[in-house]
matplotlib code that plots the C-alpha trace (Angstrom):
import matplotlib.pyplot as plt

x = [26.5, 28.0, 26.7, 28.4, 29.3, 30.3, 31.8, 32.1, 34.4, 34.0, 34.8, 31.9, 32.7, 32.3, 29.5, 27.6, 26.9, 23.2, 22.6, 24.6, 22.6, 19.3, 20.4, 21.7, 18.4, 16.7, 19.2, 18.7, 14.9, 15.2, 17.2, 14.6, 13.1, 16.0, 16.2, 19.0, 19.7, 19.7, 20.7, 22.5, 24.2, 26.1, 28.9, 30.9, 34.6, 35.7, 33.9, 33.6, 34.6, 31.8, 31.3, 28.2, 28.0, 25.8, 25.0, 23.8, 22.4, 25.1, 27.4, 24.8, 22.4, 24.8, 25.8, 22.1, 21.8, 25.0, 23.5, 20.9, 23.6, 25.8, 22.9, 22.3, 25.9, 26.0, 23.5, 26.0, 29.2, 29.1, 29.1, 32.3, 35.9, 38.5, 40.2, 43.1, 43.7, 43.8, 40.6, 38.5, 35.7, 34.9, 36.9, 34.7, 35.5, 33.5, 33.9, 32.4, 31.6, 34.1, 33.3, 30.2, 29.1, 25.6]
y = [-12.3, -14.3, -14.7, -12.6, -13.4, -11.4, -12.5, -10.4, -11.9, -10.7, -11.6, -11.3, -10.1, -13.0, -11.4, -10.2, -13.5, -13.7, -10.1, -10.4, -13.4, -11.6, -8.5, -10.6, -12.4, -9.0, -8.0, -11.2, -10.8, -7.2, -8.4, -10.9, -9.9, -7.7, -7.7, -10.0, -11.6, -15.4, -16.3, -15.2, -17.5, -17.2, -19.6, -19.9, -20.6, -20.5, -19.9, -16.2, -15.9, -15.5, -15.0, -13.7, -15.0, -13.5, -15.0, -12.5, -12.7, -10.4, -7.5, -4.9, -6.4, -6.2, -2.7, -1.6, -3.2, -1.9, 0.9, -1.6, -4.1, -1.5, -0.3, -3.9, -4.4, -1.1, -2.7, -5.4, -3.4, -2.4, -6.2, -6.9, -7.0, -5.2, -7.7, -5.3, -1.5, -1.7, -3.6, -2.5, -4.8, -6.4, -7.9, -7.8, -9.3, -9.9, -11.3, -13.1, -16.8, -18.5, -22.1, -23.7, -27.3, -28.4]
z = [5.6, 8.4, 11.9, 14.5, 18.1, 21.2, 24.4, 27.6, 30.3, 33.9, 37.5, 40.0, 43.5, 46.0, 48.0, 44.9, 43.0, 43.8, 43.0, 39.8, 38.6, 39.4, 37.4, 34.6, 34.3, 34.0, 31.3, 29.4, 29.6, 28.4, 25.4, 24.3, 21.0, 20.0, 16.2, 15.0, 18.4, 18.0, 21.6, 24.8, 27.2, 30.5, 31.2, 34.4, 33.8, 37.5, 40.8, 40.2, 36.5, 34.0, 30.3, 28.5, 25.0, 22.3, 18.9, 16.3, 12.8, 11.5, 12.6, 11.8, 14.3, 17.2, 16.2, 16.4, 19.8, 21.3, 23.4, 24.8, 25.6, 27.3, 29.4, 30.5, 31.4, 33.3, 35.8, 36.8, 36.6, 40.4, 41.2, 39.2, 40.2, 38.2, 35.8, 35.2, 35.1, 31.3, 30.9, 33.9, 35.0, 31.6, 28.7, 25.6, 22.3, 19.1, 15.7, 12.7, 12.9, 10.5, 11.3, 12.8, 13.5, 14.5]

ax = plt.figure().add_subplot(projection="3d")
ax.plot(x, y, z, "-o")
ax.set_aspect("equal")
plt.show()
């Protein structure tokens, strides 16, 4: 079984960055100890553009945690700008790790 990764891209409203980071920290703290979760990271790709990156033991682990992750993301959605009408405020992708270097 291979590791599994998920990435959620978003754009934070200019006046909501501090509130977003506070809620995101609470979300990350709530995810600690979730079965199969190896790590979660937040990266900033532009002044208001963010990506949450999750590393998982396997695809089954992320599937079991999906409701918990969605509930956490729901706490920050009001602070996000629409990316596009098709995507809404988040652009999530996920997949199996096919190459890794340490």
